[in-house]
C-alpha positions, -999 to 999 in steps of 0.1 A, spaced: -46 -441 -53 -60 -459 -86 -40 -448 -118 -53 -463 -148 -25 -449 -169 -4 -476 -155 -26 -505 -158 -3 -527 -179 25 -521 -155 3 -529 -125 -8 -562 -143 27 -570 -147 34 -565 -109 5 -585 -99 17 -616 -119 50 -610 -104 37 -611 -68 16 -642 -77 46 -659 -94 67 -651 -64 41 -654 -35 62 -683 -18 94 -660 -14 96 -648 21 117 -618 13 92 -607 -12 62 -612 11 82 -595 42 89 -563 19 52 -560 6 39 -561 42 65 -535 53 55 -514 24 17 -520 30 24 -504 65 42 -474 51 12 -456 40 29 -422 48 56 -427 20 55 -402 -10 52 -420 -43 88 -412 -52 100 -426 -18 80 -457 -25 93 -462 -60 128 -457 -45 123 -485 -23 107 -508 -48 136 -501 -71 164 -509 -44 144 -541 -33 141 -554 -68 176 -543 -78 189 -565 -48 165 -594 -48 154 -597 -86 184 -579 -104 168 -594 -138 136 -570 -133 130 -541 -155 121 -503 -144 88 -512 -158 81 -537 -131 95 -510 -104 69 -486 -116 41 -514 -117 48 -525 -82 49 -490 -69 15 -483 -84 1 -516 -72 11 -509 -37 -6 -477 -39 -40 -489 -52 
């Protein structure tokens, strides 16, 4: 799904992924999420929120939204 309403958030998420691409916890999470194509948008958002809250607590809700849409593109 491509959602241009959240382009800024997706750019932020893309930059976050690039900046943290050597973090094995993040890369494992992204791989797992990529394989879960059956998740609803809200379930994916919730998993992103839980992951970021546990591993990157300084991240904002904007990044959660961006990462969710980034994963769905």
